[in-house]
Legacy VTK file of the C-alpha trace (Angstrom):
# vtk DataFile Version 3.0
C-alpha trace
ASCII
DATASET POLYDATA
POINTS 86 float
19.265 -26.910 19.339
19.541 -25.860 15.581
15.915 -26.803 14.822
14.503 -24.928 17.699
16.412 -21.476 16.549
15.850 -22.322 12.193
11.831 -22.394 13.404
12.238 -19.464 15.513
14.162 -17.715 12.422
11.285 -18.689 10.002
8.755 -17.721 12.453
10.145 -14.688 12.902
10.344 -13.847 9.280
7.032 -15.273 7.839
5.557 -12.283 10.360
7.731 -9.605 9.201
6.305 -10.397 5.301
2.802 -10.477 6.321
3.460 -7.177 8.057
4.817 -5.326 4.728
2.730 -2.924 2.935
2.468 -3.398 -0.375
3.278 -0.361 -2.563
-0.605 1.404 -3.252
-0.291 1.429 0.613
2.458 3.256 1.266
1.993 5.273 -1.601
-1.569 6.354 0.352
0.897 6.612 3.399
2.937 9.344 1.184
-0.183 10.856 -0.064
-1.303 10.908 4.190
1.931 12.457 5.295
2.333 15.476 2.543
-1.753 15.826 3.861
-0.296 16.262 7.879
2.857 18.171 6.472
0.263 20.572 3.903
-1.952 21.707 7.446
1.005 22.257 9.808
2.935 24.339 7.600
-0.591 26.306 7.397
-1.576 26.071 11.045
2.029 27.946 11.374
1.530 30.473 9.177
-1.964 31.237 10.327
-0.067 31.185 13.626
3.239 33.269 13.192
0.799 36.030 11.760
-1.364 38.988 13.927
-4.189 37.477 15.828
-3.499 36.171 18.603
-5.677 33.508 20.424
-8.697 33.394 17.469
-5.091 32.805 15.396
-4.040 30.212 17.934
-8.084 28.646 17.931
-8.027 28.850 14.129
-4.499 27.276 13.945
-5.477 23.907 15.891
-8.391 23.911 13.595
-6.279 23.803 10.551
-3.440 20.873 12.662
-6.942 18.586 13.541
-8.861 18.742 9.788
-5.365 17.956 7.965
-4.844 15.155 10.922
-8.664 13.985 10.676
-8.126 13.855 6.617
-4.895 12.203 6.855
-6.453 9.792 9.034
-9.042 8.829 7.103
-6.351 8.085 4.260
-4.795 5.851 5.953
-7.190 4.000 6.937
-9.137 3.691 4.059
-5.342 2.022 2.502
-5.708 0.058 5.446
-8.339 -1.443 4.562
-8.322 -2.042 0.865
-4.969 -3.189 1.222
-6.249 -5.578 3.857
-8.520 -7.232 0.999
-6.061 -7.205 -1.792
-4.489 -11.547 -1.695
-1.013 -10.928 -1.333
LINES 1 87
86 0 1 2 3 4 5 6 7 8 9 10 11 12 13 14 15 16 17 18 19 20 21 22 23 24 25 26 27 28 29 30 31 32 33 34 35 36 37 38 39 40 41 42 43 44 45 46 47 48 49 50 51 52 53 54 55 56 57 58 59 60 61 62 63 64 65 66 67 68 69 70 71 72 73 74 75 76 77 78 79 80 81 82 83 84 85
């Protein structure tokens, strides 16, 4: 029974370590989050001004563009990190 618990613990720890991101990937993800937050703030500013539905559409486009850029940044970091030996 103790062996089974020990093996389960070691396996769980091994999976946890394998899932860790590198420092470079974490930095890229942080930059991607900054892009998201910046585009969200810009979209909020657009919505707060005059313009009605046109402003809402523009704000939505700004959010979508920011999300798309951030997603590309994260994907690039994931691909780069996947090729880096641990």
